[in-house]
KELOVEX-67311 format. One record per residue (C-alpha): residue number from 1; x negated, z, y. Coordinates in nm, 2 decimals. Last residue first. Layout:
+-----+--------+--------+--------+
! seq !     c1 !     c3 !     c2 !
+-----+--------+--------+--------+
! NUM !      X !      Z !      Y !
...
+-----+--------+--------+--------+
//
This chain:
+-----+--------+--------+--------+
! seq !     c1 !     c3 !     c2 !
+-----+--------+--------+--------+
! 473 ! -11.80 !  11.69 !   8.68 !
! 472 ! -11.86 !  11.56 !   9.03 !
! 471 ! -11.61 !  11.27 !   9.03 !
! 470 ! -11.30 !  11.48 !   9.03 !
! 469 ! -10.99 !  11.32 !   8.87 !
! 468 ! -10.66 !  11.35 !   9.06 !
! 467 ! -10.35 !  11.20 !   8.90 !
! 466 ! -10.02 !  11.15 !   9.08 !
! 465 !  -9.78 !  11.00 !   8.83 !
! 464 !  -9.43 !  10.92 !   8.96 !
! 463 !  -9.22 !  11.09 !   9.23 !
! 462 !  -9.50 !  11.27 !   9.40 !
! 461 !  -9.38 !  11.53 !   9.64 !
! 460 !  -9.52 !  11.83 !   9.45 !
! 459 !  -9.85 !  11.67 !   9.38 !
! 458 !  -9.90 !  11.66 !   9.76 !
! 457 !  -9.98 !  12.03 !   9.76 !
! 456 ! -10.34 !  11.97 !   9.65 !
! 455 ! -10.38 !  11.76 !   9.97 !
! 454 ! -10.24 !  12.04 !  10.19 !
! 453 ! -10.48 !  12.28 !  10.02 !
! 452 ! -10.79 !  12.08 !  10.12 !
! 451 ! -10.97 !  11.90 !   9.84 !
! 450 ! -11.34 !  11.93 !   9.78 !
! 449 ! -11.60 !  11.66 !   9.70 !
! 448 ! -11.61 !  11.33 !   9.52 !
! 447 ! -11.26 !  11.19 !   9.46 !
! 446 ! -11.10 !  10.95 !   9.22 !
! 445 ! -10.73 !  10.96 !   9.31 !
! 444 ! -10.52 !  10.77 !   9.06 !
! 443 ! -10.17 !  10.69 !   9.19 !
! 442 !  -9.89 !  10.58 !   8.95 !
! 441 !  -9.54 !  10.43 !   8.99 !
! 440 !  -9.33 !  10.59 !   9.27 !
! 439 !  -9.65 !  10.77 !   9.36 !
! 438 !  -9.71 !  10.54 !   9.65 !
! 437 !  -9.38 !  10.62 !   9.82 !
! 436 !  -9.41 !  11.00 !   9.79 !
! 435 !  -9.77 !  11.01 !   9.91 !
! 434 !  -9.68 !  10.79 !  10.21 !
! 433 !  -9.39 !  11.02 !  10.31 !
! 432 !  -9.61 !  11.33 !  10.27 !
! 431 !  -9.89 !  11.18 !  10.48 !
! 430 !  -9.69 !  11.06 !  10.77 !
! 429 !  -9.80 !  11.33 !  11.02 !
! 428 ! -10.17 !  11.31 !  10.92 !
! 427 ! -10.36 !  11.63 !  10.85 !
! 426 ! -10.43 !  11.58 !  10.49 !
! 425 ! -10.80 !  11.67 !  10.44 !
! 424 ! -11.05 !  11.55 !  10.18 !
! 423 ! -11.39 !  11.72 !  10.21 !
! 422 ! -11.61 !  11.41 !  10.14 !
! 421 ! -11.56 !  11.12 !   9.91 !
! 420 ! -11.31 !  10.85 !   9.81 !
! 419 ! -11.20 !  10.61 !   9.54 !
! 418 ! -10.82 !  10.55 !   9.56 !
! 417 ! -10.67 !  10.37 !   9.26 !
! 416 ! -10.32 !  10.23 !   9.29 !
! 415 ! -10.11 !  10.15 !   8.99 !
! 414 !  -9.80 !   9.95 !   8.93 !
! 413 !  -9.83 !   9.73 !   9.24 !
! 412 !  -9.62 !   9.47 !   9.39 !
! 411 !  -9.93 !   9.29 !   9.51 !
! 410 !  -9.92 !   9.29 !   9.88 !
! 409 !  -9.71 !   9.60 !   9.92 !
! 408 !  -9.95 !   9.79 !   9.70 !
! 407 ! -10.25 !   9.69 !   9.90 !
! 406 ! -10.09 !   9.78 !  10.23 !
! 405 !  -9.97 !  10.10 !  10.08 !
! 404 ! -10.33 !  10.17 !   9.96 !
! 403 ! -10.45 !  10.12 !  10.32 !
! 402 ! -10.20 !  10.37 !  10.44 !
! 401 ! -10.30 !  10.60 !  10.16 !
! 400 ! -10.66 !  10.58 !  10.28 !
! 399 ! -10.55 !  10.63 !  10.64 !
! 398 ! -10.36 !  10.95 !  10.54 !
! 397 ! -10.63 !  11.10 !  10.33 !
! 396 ! -10.86 !  11.21 !  10.61 !
! 395 ! -11.23 !  11.24 !  10.52 !
! 394 ! -11.47 !  11.52 !  10.62 !
! 393 ! -11.84 !  11.53 !  10.56 !
! 392 ! -11.87 !  11.15 !  10.56 !
! 391 ! -12.03 !  10.98 !  10.27 !
! 390 ! -12.39 !  10.84 !  10.32 !
! 389 ! -12.44 !  10.47 !  10.37 !
! 388 ! -12.36 !  10.15 !  10.19 !
! 387 ! -12.59 !   9.86 !  10.26 !
! 386 ! -12.72 !   9.79 !   9.92 !
! 385 ! -12.38 !   9.81 !   9.76 !
! 384 ! -12.27 !   9.46 !   9.88 !
! 383 ! -11.91 !   9.41 !   9.78 !
! 382 ! -11.79 !   9.06 !   9.90 !
! 381 ! -11.41 !   9.04 !   9.91 !
! 380 ! -11.30 !   8.71 !   9.77 !
! 379 ! -11.17 !   8.45 !  10.01 !
! 378 ! -11.19 !   8.19 !   9.73 !
! 377 ! -11.01 !   8.45 !   9.51 !
! 376 ! -11.19 !   8.63 !   9.23 !
! 375 ! -11.01 !   8.96 !   9.27 !
! 374 ! -10.75 !   8.92 !   9.55 !
! 373 ! -10.88 !   9.03 !   9.88 !
! 372 ! -10.95 !   9.31 !  10.13 !
! 371 ! -11.18 !   9.38 !  10.42 !
! 370 ! -11.21 !   9.67 !  10.67 !
! 369 ! -10.87 !   9.82 !  10.58 !
! 368 ! -10.81 !  10.14 !  10.79 !
! 367 ! -10.65 !   9.97 !  11.09 !
! 366 ! -10.43 !  10.24 !  11.25 !
! 365 ! -10.53 !  10.58 !  11.12 !
! 364 ! -10.91 !  10.64 !  11.07 !
! 363 ! -11.13 !  10.57 !  10.77 !
! 362 ! -11.49 !  10.71 !  10.79 !
! 361 ! -11.68 !  10.47 !  10.57 !
! 360 ! -11.42 !  10.21 !  10.68 !
! 359 ! -11.18 !  10.08 !  10.41 !
! 358 ! -11.25 !   9.83 !  10.14 !
! 357 ! -10.94 !   9.69 !   9.96 !
! 356 ! -10.95 !   9.52 !   9.62 !
! 355 ! -10.64 !   9.36 !   9.47 !
! 354 ! -10.60 !   9.29 !   9.10 !
! 353 ! -10.32 !   9.10 !   8.92 !
! 352 ! -10.33 !   8.78 !   9.12 !
! 351 ! -10.69 !   8.74 !   9.01 !
! 350 ! -10.59 !   8.68 !   8.65 !
! 349 ! -10.90 !   8.52 !   8.50 !
! 348 ! -11.12 !   8.83 !   8.53 !
! 347 ! -10.82 !   9.05 !   8.44 !
! 346 ! -10.82 !   8.97 !   8.07 !
! 345 ! -10.96 !   9.30 !   7.96 !
! 344 ! -11.17 !   9.13 !   7.70 !
! 343 ! -11.33 !   8.90 !   7.95 !
! 342 ! -11.49 !   9.19 !   8.13 !
! 341 ! -11.53 !   9.10 !   8.50 !
! 340 ! -11.29 !   9.38 !   8.60 !
! 339 ! -11.50 !   9.62 !   8.38 !
! 338 ! -11.81 !   9.54 !   8.58 !
! 337 ! -11.63 !   9.57 !   8.91 !
! 336 ! -11.50 !   9.92 !   8.81 !
! 335 ! -11.84 !  10.03 !   8.68 !
! 334 ! -12.01 !   9.92 !   9.00 !
! 333 ! -11.74 !  10.09 !   9.20 !
! 332 ! -11.78 !  10.43 !   9.03 !
! 331 ! -12.16 !  10.41 !   9.03 !
! 330 ! -12.17 !  10.32 !   9.40 !
! 329 ! -11.95 !  10.61 !   9.51 !
! 328 ! -12.24 !  10.83 !   9.65 !
! 327 ! -12.37 !  10.53 !   9.85 !
! 326 ! -12.04 !  10.52 !  10.05 !
! 325 ! -11.83 !  10.21 !  10.11 !
! 324 ! -11.49 !  10.38 !  10.09 !
! 323 ! -11.25 !  10.25 !   9.83 !
! 322 ! -10.90 !  10.11 !   9.77 !
! 321 ! -10.83 !   9.97 !   9.43 !
! 320 ! -10.50 !   9.79 !   9.36 !
! 319 ! -10.37 !   9.74 !   9.01 !
! 318 ! -10.12 !   9.50 !   8.85 !
! 317 !  -9.94 !   9.50 !   8.52 !
! 316 !  -9.73 !   9.19 !   8.45 !
! 315 !  -9.37 !   9.24 !   8.55 !
! 314 !  -9.12 !   9.44 !   8.34 !
! 313 !  -9.02 !   9.68 !   8.62 !
! 312 !  -9.21 !   9.97 !   8.46 !
! 311 !  -9.52 !   9.76 !   8.45 !
! 310 !  -9.72 !   9.76 !   8.13 !
! 309 !  -9.89 !   9.43 !   8.14 !
! 308 ! -10.16 !   9.49 !   7.88 !
! 307 ! -10.43 !   9.42 !   8.13 !
! 306 ! -10.28 !   9.66 !   8.38 !
! 305 ! -10.28 !   9.94 !   8.12 !
! 304 ! -10.64 !   9.85 !   8.03 !
! 303 ! -10.74 !   9.88 !   8.39 !
! 302 ! -10.58 !  10.22 !   8.43 !
! 301 ! -10.72 !  10.35 !   8.11 !
! 300 ! -11.07 !  10.24 !   8.21 !
! 299 ! -11.04 !  10.43 !   8.53 !
! 298 ! -10.93 !  10.75 !   8.35 !
! 297 ! -11.20 !  10.72 !   8.09 !
! 296 ! -11.47 !  10.68 !   8.36 !
! 295 ! -11.33 !  10.96 !   8.57 !
! 294 ! -11.37 !  11.21 !   8.28 !
! 293 ! -11.74 !  11.26 !   8.36 !
! 292 ! -12.03 !  11.08 !   8.18 !
! 291 ! -12.19 !  10.93 !   8.49 !
! 290 ! -12.13 !  11.24 !   8.69 !
! 289 ! -12.13 !  11.15 !   9.06 !
! 288 ! -12.37 !  11.38 !   9.25 !
! 287 ! -12.55 !  11.08 !   9.40 !
! 286 ! -12.89 !  10.99 !   9.53 !
! 285 ! -13.08 !  11.31 !   9.45 !
! 284 ! -12.90 !  11.34 !   9.12 !
! 283 ! -13.07 !  11.01 !   9.01 !
! 282 ! -12.83 !  10.73 !   8.93 !
! 281 ! -12.76 !  10.56 !   8.60 !
! 280 ! -12.61 !  10.22 !   8.64 !
! 279 ! -12.24 !  10.14 !   8.58 !
! 278 ! -12.13 !  10.02 !   8.24 !
! 277 ! -12.21 !   9.70 !   8.05 !
! 276 ! -11.97 !   9.61 !   7.77 !
! 275 ! -11.99 !   9.70 !   7.40 !
! 274 ! -12.26 !   9.96 !   7.47 !
! 273 ! -12.55 !   9.95 !   7.22 !
! 272 ! -12.62 !  10.31 !   7.11 !
! 271 ! -12.67 !  10.60 !   7.35 !
! 270 ! -12.89 !  10.79 !   7.11 !
! 269 ! -13.14 !  10.51 !   7.11 !
! 268 ! -13.19 !  10.55 !   7.48 !
! 267 ! -13.24 !  10.22 !   7.66 !
! 266 ! -12.92 !  10.24 !   7.86 !
! 265 ! -12.97 !  10.60 !   7.95 !
! 264 ! -13.31 !  10.54 !   8.11 !
! 263 ! -13.16 !  10.28 !   8.35 !
! 262 ! -13.30 !   9.92 !   8.33 !
! 261 ! -12.99 !   9.80 !   8.15 !
! 260 ! -12.75 !   9.91 !   8.41 !
! 259 ! -12.96 !   9.81 !   8.71 !
! 258 ! -13.02 !   9.47 !   8.55 !
! 257 ! -12.64 !   9.43 !   8.48 !
! 256 ! -12.55 !   9.52 !   8.84 !
! 255 ! -12.79 !   9.27 !   8.98 !
! 254 ! -12.67 !   9.00 !   8.74 !
! 253 ! -12.31 !   9.06 !   8.84 !
! 252 ! -12.39 !   9.05 !   9.21 !
! 251 ! -12.59 !   8.73 !   9.22 !
! 250 ! -12.80 !   8.78 !   9.53 !
! 249 ! -13.13 !   8.68 !   9.38 !
! 248 ! -12.99 !   8.37 !   9.20 !
! 247 ! -13.26 !   8.22 !   8.98 !
! 246 ! -13.45 !   8.55 !   8.96 !
! 245 ! -13.13 !   8.75 !   8.91 !
! 244 ! -13.04 !   8.53 !   8.61 !
! 243 ! -13.39 !   8.57 !   8.46 !
! 242 ! -13.35 !   8.95 !   8.51 !
! 241 ! -13.02 !   8.95 !   8.32 !
! 240 ! -13.17 !   8.74 !   8.04 !
! 239 ! -13.46 !   8.97 !   7.99 !
! 238 ! -13.24 !   9.28 !   8.00 !
! 237 ! -13.02 !   9.13 !   7.73 !
! 236 ! -13.32 !   9.05 !   7.52 !
! 235 ! -13.45 !   9.40 !   7.55 !
! 234 ! -13.11 !   9.56 !   7.46 !
! 233 ! -13.05 !   9.36 !   7.14 !
! 232 ! -12.76 !   9.57 !   7.00 !
! 231 ! -12.54 !   9.28 !   6.89 !
! 230 ! -12.29 !   9.32 !   7.17 !
! 229 ! -12.57 !   9.37 !   7.41 !
! 228 ! -12.72 !   9.03 !   7.32 !
! 227 ! -12.37 !   8.87 !   7.38 !
! 226 ! -12.36 !   9.04 !   7.73 !
! 225 ! -12.71 !   8.89 !   7.81 !
! 224 ! -12.58 !   8.55 !   7.70 !
! 223 ! -12.30 !   8.57 !   7.95 !
! 222 ! -12.55 !   8.68 !   8.22 !
! 221 ! -12.77 !   8.39 !   8.13 !
! 220 ! -12.47 !   8.16 !   8.15 !
! 219 ! -12.39 !   8.27 !   8.50 !
! 218 ! -12.75 !   8.21 !   8.62 !
! 217 ! -12.76 !   7.87 !   8.44 !
! 216 ! -12.45 !   7.74 !   8.60 !
! 215 ! -12.62 !   7.50 !   8.84 !
! 214 ! -12.90 !   7.41 !   8.60 !
! 213 ! -12.63 !   7.27 !   8.37 !
! 212 ! -12.66 !   7.13 !   8.02 !
! 211 ! -12.98 !   7.31 !   7.90 !
! 210 ! -12.81 !   7.65 !   7.88 !
! 209 ! -12.53 !   7.51 !   7.67 !
! 208 ! -12.75 !   7.48 !   7.36 !
! 207 ! -12.88 !   7.83 !   7.40 !
! 206 ! -12.52 !   7.95 !   7.45 !
! 205 ! -12.42 !   7.80 !   7.12 !
! 204 ! -12.72 !   7.94 !   6.94 !
! 203 ! -12.64 !   8.29 !   7.08 !
! 202 ! -12.28 !   8.27 !   6.94 !
! 201 ! -12.40 !   8.13 !   6.61 !
! 200 ! -12.64 !   8.42 !   6.57 !
! 199 ! -12.37 !   8.68 !   6.66 !
! 198 ! -12.11 !   8.55 !   6.41 !
! 197 ! -11.94 !   8.89 !   6.37 !
! 196 ! -11.60 !   8.77 !   6.48 !
! 195 ! -11.64 !   8.93 !   6.82 !
! 194 ! -11.97 !   8.73 !   6.86 !
! 193 ! -11.79 !   8.41 !   6.77 !
! 192 ! -11.52 !   8.49 !   7.02 !
! 191 ! -11.78 !   8.56 !   7.29 !
! 190 ! -11.95 !   8.23 !   7.22 !
! 189 ! -11.62 !   8.05 !   7.23 !
! 188 ! -11.55 !   8.21 !   7.57 !
! 187 ! -11.89 !   8.09 !   7.70 !
! 186 ! -11.82 !   7.74 !   7.57 !
! 185 ! -11.47 !   7.73 !   7.72 !
! 184 ! -11.62 !   7.80 !   8.06 !
! 183 ! -11.89 !   7.55 !   7.99 !
! 182 ! -11.64 !   7.26 !   7.96 !
! 181 ! -11.89 !   6.97 !   7.91 !
! 180 ! -11.76 !   6.90 !   7.56 !
! 179 ! -11.41 !   6.83 !   7.69 !
! 178 ! -11.19 !   6.70 !   7.41 !
! 177 ! -11.38 !   6.85 !   7.12 !
! 176 ! -11.45 !   7.15 !   7.34 !
! 175 ! -11.09 !   7.23 !   7.38 !
! 174 ! -11.04 !   7.20 !   7.00 !
! 173 ! -11.33 !   7.44 !   6.94 !
! 172 ! -11.16 !   7.68 !   7.19 !
! 171 ! -10.83 !   7.68 !   7.00 !
! 170 ! -11.00 !   7.72 !   6.66 !
! 169 ! -11.21 !   8.01 !   6.79 !
! 168 ! -10.91 !   8.19 !   6.94 !
! 167 ! -10.73 !   8.15 !   6.60 !
! 166 ! -11.02 !   8.32 !   6.42 !
! 165 ! -11.03 !   8.60 !   6.68 !
! 164 ! -10.67 !   8.71 !   6.67 !
! 163 ! -10.76 !   9.06 !   6.82 !
! 162 ! -10.47 !   9.05 !   7.07 !
! 161 ! -10.71 !   9.02 !   7.37 !
! 160 ! -10.89 !   8.74 !   7.20 !
! 159 ! -10.57 !   8.56 !   7.12 !
! 158 ! -10.46 !   8.60 !   7.48 !
! 157 ! -10.79 !   8.44 !   7.60 !
! 156 ! -10.74 !   8.15 !   7.36 !
! 155 ! -10.39 !   8.09 !   7.47 !
! 154 ! -10.49 !   8.10 !   7.84 !
! 153 ! -10.76 !   7.84 !   7.77 !
! 152 ! -10.51 !   7.62 !   7.59 !
! 151 ! -10.28 !   7.64 !   7.89 !
! 150 ! -10.56 !   7.54 !   8.13 !
! 149 ! -10.66 !   7.25 !   7.91 !
! 148 ! -10.30 !   7.13 !   7.88 !
! 147 ! -10.25 !   7.15 !   8.26 !
! 146 ! -10.58 !   6.97 !   8.33 !
! 145 ! -10.53 !   6.68 !   8.10 !
! 144 ! -10.84 !   6.48 !   8.21 !
! 143 ! -10.89 !   6.14 !   8.06 !
! 142 ! -10.81 !   5.94 !   8.38 !
! 141 ! -11.06 !   6.13 !   8.58 !
! 140 ! -11.33 !   6.04 !   8.33 !
! 139 ! -11.25 !   5.67 !   8.38 !
! 138 ! -11.26 !   5.71 !   8.75 !
! 137 ! -11.60 !   5.88 !   8.72 !
! 136 ! -11.74 !   5.59 !   8.52 !
! 135 ! -11.60 !   5.34 !   8.77 !
! 134 ! -11.79 !   5.51 !   9.05 !
! 133 ! -12.11 !   5.51 !   8.85 !
! 132 ! -12.08 !   5.13 !   8.80 !
! 131 ! -11.99 !   5.08 !   9.17 !
! 130 ! -12.29 !   5.25 !   9.32 !
! 129 ! -12.28 !   5.07 !   9.65 !
! 128 ! -12.28 !   5.40 !   9.85 !
! 127 ! -11.91 !   5.35 !   9.94 !
! 126 ! -11.83 !   5.32 !   9.57 !
! 125 ! -12.02 !   5.64 !   9.51 !
! 124 ! -11.81 !   5.82 !   9.77 !
! 123 ! -11.49 !   5.68 !   9.62 !
! 122 ! -11.59 !   5.79 !   9.27 !
! 121 ! -11.67 !   6.14 !   9.40 !
! 120 ! -11.33 !   6.16 !   9.56 !
! 119 ! -11.17 !   6.05 !   9.24 !
! 118 ! -11.36 !   6.30 !   9.03 !
! 117 ! -11.27 !   6.58 !   9.28 !
! 116 ! -10.90 !   6.48 !   9.26 !
! 115 ! -10.90 !   6.53 !   8.88 !
! 114 ! -10.96 !   6.90 !   8.90 !
! 113 ! -11.03 !   7.01 !   8.54 !
! 112 ! -11.41 !   7.03 !   8.52 !
! 111 ! -11.45 !   7.36 !   8.71 !
! 110 ! -11.82 !   7.46 !   8.73 !
! 109 ! -11.96 !   7.12 !   8.63 !
! 108 ! -11.71 !   6.96 !   8.86 !
! 107 ! -11.84 !   7.17 !   9.15 !
! 106 ! -12.21 !   7.08 !   9.07 !
! 105 ! -12.13 !   6.71 !   9.05 !
! 104 ! -11.95 !   6.72 !   9.38 !
! 103 ! -12.24 !   6.90 !   9.54 !
! 102 ! -12.49 !   6.65 !   9.41 !
! 101 ! -12.28 !   6.36 !   9.54 !
! 100 ! -12.27 !   6.53 !   9.89 !
!  99 ! -12.65 !   6.57 !   9.89 !
!  98 ! -12.69 !   6.20 !   9.81 !
!  97 ! -12.45 !   6.11 !  10.08 !
!  96 ! -12.64 !   6.28 !  10.36 !
!  95 ! -12.49 !   6.07 !  10.64 !
!  94 ! -12.41 !   6.39 !  10.84 !
!  93 ! -12.03 !   6.32 !  10.80 !
!  92 ! -12.08 !   6.28 !  10.43 !
!  91 ! -12.28 !   6.61 !  10.42 !
!  90 ! -11.99 !   6.79 !  10.59 !
!  89 ! -11.76 !   6.67 !  10.32 !
!  88 ! -12.01 !   6.79 !  10.06 !
!  87 ! -12.01 !   7.13 !  10.23 !
!  86 ! -11.63 !   7.14 !  10.18 !
!  85 ! -11.67 !   7.06 !   9.81 !
!  84 ! -11.95 !   7.31 !   9.74 !
!  83 ! -11.80 !   7.59 !   9.95 !
!  82 ! -11.47 !   7.56 !   9.77 !
!  81 ! -11.65 !   7.56 !   9.44 !
!  80 ! -11.81 !   7.90 !   9.49 !
!  79 ! -12.04 !   7.90 !   9.19 !
!  78 ! -12.36 !   8.01 !   9.37 !
!  77 ! -12.19 !   8.31 !   9.53 !
!  76 ! -12.42 !   8.49 !   9.78 !
!  75 ! -12.64 !   8.19 !   9.86 !
!  74 ! -12.34 !   7.96 !   9.83 !
!  73 ! -12.17 !   8.13 !  10.12 !
!  72 ! -12.48 !   8.10 !  10.34 !
!  71 ! -12.50 !   7.74 !  10.25 !
!  70 ! -12.14 !   7.69 !  10.36 !
!  69 ! -12.26 !   7.82 !  10.70 !
!  68 ! -12.54 !   7.57 !  10.72 !
!  67 ! -12.30 !   7.29 !  10.63 !
!  66 ! -12.07 !   7.39 !  10.91 !
!  65 ! -12.36 !   7.40 !  11.15 !
!  64 ! -12.46 !   7.05 !  11.06 !
!  63 ! -12.09 !   6.94 !  11.06 !
!  62 ! -12.01 !   7.04 !  11.42 !
!  61 ! -11.66 !   6.87 !  11.42 !
!  60 ! -11.50 !   7.16 !  11.60 !
!  59 ! -11.26 !   7.22 !  11.30 !
!  58 ! -11.56 !   7.21 !  11.07 !
!  57 ! -11.74 !   7.46 !  11.28 !
!  56 ! -11.45 !   7.70 !  11.26 !
!  55 ! -11.43 !   7.65 !  10.88 !
!  54 ! -11.80 !   7.72 !  10.83 !
!  53 ! -11.80 !   8.02 !  11.06 !
!  52 ! -11.51 !   8.19 !  10.90 !
!  51 ! -11.67 !   8.12 !  10.56 !
!  50 ! -11.99 !   8.29 !  10.66 !
!  49 ! -11.81 !   8.59 !  10.80 !
!  48 ! -11.60 !   8.62 !  10.48 !
!  47 ! -11.90 !   8.61 !  10.25 !
!  46 ! -12.08 !   8.90 !  10.42 !
!  45 ! -12.42 !   8.87 !  10.26 !
!  44 ! -12.62 !   8.77 !  10.56 !
!  43 ! -12.57 !   9.11 !  10.72 !
!  42 ! -12.68 !   9.16 !  11.08 !
!  41 ! -12.75 !   8.79 !  11.14 !
!  40 ! -12.41 !   8.70 !  10.99 !
!  39 ! -12.24 !   8.94 !  11.22 !
!  38 ! -12.42 !   8.79 !  11.52 !
!  37 ! -12.31 !   8.44 !  11.42 !
!  36 ! -11.96 !   8.58 !  11.38 !
!  35 ! -11.96 !   8.72 !  11.74 !
!  34 ! -12.09 !   8.40 !  11.90 !
!  33 ! -11.84 !   8.19 !  11.70 !
!  32 ! -11.55 !   8.41 !  11.81 !
!  31 ! -11.66 !   8.39 !  12.18 !
!  30 ! -11.66 !   8.01 !  12.17 !
!  29 ! -11.33 !   8.02 !  11.98 !
!  28 ! -11.14 !   8.19 !  12.26 !
!  27 ! -10.79 !   8.12 !  12.12 !
!  26 ! -10.67 !   8.48 !  12.14 !
!  25 ! -10.66 !   8.51 !  11.76 !
!  24 ! -11.01 !   8.37 !  11.75 !
!  23 ! -11.13 !   8.64 !  11.99 !
!  22 ! -10.98 !   8.91 !  11.77 !
!  21 ! -11.13 !   8.77 !  11.46 !
!  20 ! -11.47 !   8.74 !  11.63 !
!  19 ! -11.46 !   9.10 !  11.74 !
!  18 ! -11.37 !   9.21 !  11.39 !
!  17 ! -11.67 !   9.02 !  11.25 !
!  16 ! -11.89 !   9.17 !  11.53 !
!  15 ! -11.79 !   9.52 !  11.44 !
!  14 ! -11.83 !   9.45 !  11.07 !
!  13 ! -12.18 !   9.31 !  11.12 !
!  12 ! -12.28 !   9.60 !  11.34 !
!  11 ! -12.16 !   9.86 !  11.08 !
!  10 ! -12.34 !   9.67 !  10.81 !
!   9 ! -12.67 !   9.67 !  11.00 !
!   8 ! -12.63 !  10.04 !  11.08 !
!   7 ! -12.58 !  10.11 !  10.71 !
!   6 ! -12.89 !   9.91 !  10.63 !
!   5 ! -13.09 !  10.12 !  10.87 !
!   4 ! -12.95 !  10.45 !  10.73 !
!   3 ! -13.02 !  10.34 !  10.37 !
!   2 ! -13.38 !  10.28 !  10.46 !
!   1 ! -13.54 !   9.93 !  10.45 !
+-----+--------+--------+--------+
//
């Protein structure tokens, strides 16, 4: 399928999604459902559309269709616990109790701290006549200390960020003594061991965990691939990444890792083993973005600043990223998403500190945000690079800054990053006022193309730090 064809599909999907939202707002749910079904047919990877359908069908009591829509969510994100639990409820109404039990078990394997899921599963098993299993789950529920486990995990992550690796290892080992099935702690312990130079023990730990959950195998394969990278074993990392993508063909992180590791630069001895995966190498015919340009350092600095919590008002550092869905910008966004998933930055487990906003490919004033979400939230923004089209010849900055203002207002920002392409013009009547407000902390403009003189002049109205970094050198 050509890029142009995929771009048309995405455009149709977005139009139908928006039409469905408008219809639902007016109370005409029959029209909303028709529009969302068309959107899902045009682009099966739009998580928000699938979730809208699932919730709408639940409210209508059409549980077979709700279960089907939740399946679409899970196809894109296998570890989406909300989809698993709500689909389980649909299965119960459909008299598919065994399928419901399987969903509960998968969700608990992914997040083992939510006591209520244990009790719901126990009640379900009791109703099925499986009293012995039900009692076992109730006993397990009584042993959970979710708050303590969560706090211990936060302590371990902070220790890793501060370089106190030995203490992080002790904390994580204590968590696993209490909850051996906690695969999140297992993955973090493996990372800590690797950071402490115990690469063989880290891989061995992941090997043992790999057999404990078929559900989480794709995620653990990606984690093991990252450990292989840390110890310089490029081929083993690529093998694990490909295995994860085979098990979950639409797993975004595995897809990005395969692209990264399969690139010529990644396998070059001169490049050396990267400590974390970076964006994939792209041929010049596909994108003029320079993979080794200054933008990478600028972007990493912004994310590290947010991770360290350097807000001028004393609050935890937060960052908002607004971007156009253009094929030329894929390397930038892939690297941004890869870094946001990096455990060492600490943002992956702090979704309230990162907001992503996708604007239209050709943003216009009024409603520039196409979709937006907290990083890692249940309503998370689905970034599907495969359907991004060509950048526009001319882009107006005002709607981009308007979108960024919406992002910054939502999160109480310290930094806003705008990723854009085309000849950037500044013809909007509110542009200077927007630029002044947004720069009260810091604005990083990552731009591919040329800047009109009026955009260059905006530096003069910036109160804080207005940083423009070209993407083509």
